[in-house]
C-alpha angles and dihedrals in degrees: 000000000000120000117207117206111213120195112257114255112268094015117117128204126229095265092057092049091048092048092052091047091049092050092048091047092050092047092051092044093048090047090051093051092044091053092047090049091049091050090047092055091044091051092048091049092048093046090050090053091051091049092049089052088048090052091053090052092050090052091049091050091055088063090050091053093059093044098049095040085062091048094053093042090055091047091052092051092048094048092046091052094051092043091053092049093054093041090055092044094242099123094121098039090049099034091129089061090049090052092051095050101033099087098046091044096058100030111116118216131191120202107234098224114181114208098160094124092057091043090052091050090053095047092046093046090237094138091077089064091061104093094193103092092188090057092050091050092046092052090052093046092050091050088050092053090054091050091050090055092048094047092047092056093043091055092044092050091052091051092045093055090053091051095042095076094066094044091049088064089061104037124054104240097163093115099030093119117049115244091198103099092201090071102024090101088069107041092164089076093053116108105197123220111246138183121228115274121258116236108287128217119228090255092051091048091050090050092055092045090050091049093059093038088058090055089052090052090050092049093049091048090050091050090051092049092046092051090052089050090051091057092046091046094055093047092046092048090055091050093048092049091050091050092049093048091050 
C-alpha cells in the first residue's frame, strides 16, 4: 500500500523560497538601476543647463571685451596727451586740451564681469559631472583670469586714492565732476572749468607726469589682461559648445 506524503499546509519548499528571493532581488536590483539611470539623466540635464548658461555668459563677455578695450585705449591716449603737455611745460598754453582730456584720463572703470553660472556650478557640485577634465580646468583658469583683472584694478584704485591728495594740490579739480544732473550720467563729455596753473617746480612737474604715466601703465596692463581673456574665452566657448552638443 503506497503512502503519499503531502506538503503540510503553509509550508514552502526550497524552490519556492529561492524563487521568492530571486524575484525580490531582481526587483530591488532593477529599482536600483532605474534610480541610478534617472539620476544620471537628471544630472546630465542639469549640467547641460549650467553649461548653456555659461555659454551665454561667455558670449556676453565678448561684447564687454570690445567695449572696455575702447575705454582703456581712450584713457591711454588722454593720459599720454596730458603727460606730454606737462612734460613740455605747456600746461597753460594748452589748458583747453587739458580740460578736454582730464575727465577720461582719471575716470576709473570696472568691467562688470558676470560669472554666476560658474559660481553656481561650483556651489552645486555640478563640475564633477563634467567628464572632460580639460574643460573643468579651463573653466577654473578662466575664472582665475577674471579675478586677477579685478584684483589688479582694486589694488591700483586703492594706491591711486592715496596718491591723489598730493596731485590735487597741483591740479585744479574743483569742477572735475559735473554738478549738472542732466549730463552727470555721461561724465566723459564734461569739460571742467580750470584756473591757470601756478608755476611748477621740477619735482611737482615730475609728480604730475608720473601720475598720468601710472594711469597709462594701468590701461596697458588692462588691455593685456583683456586680450588674454579674449583668447581663453574663444577656446572655452568652443569646448563648452562641444560638451553641450555631445
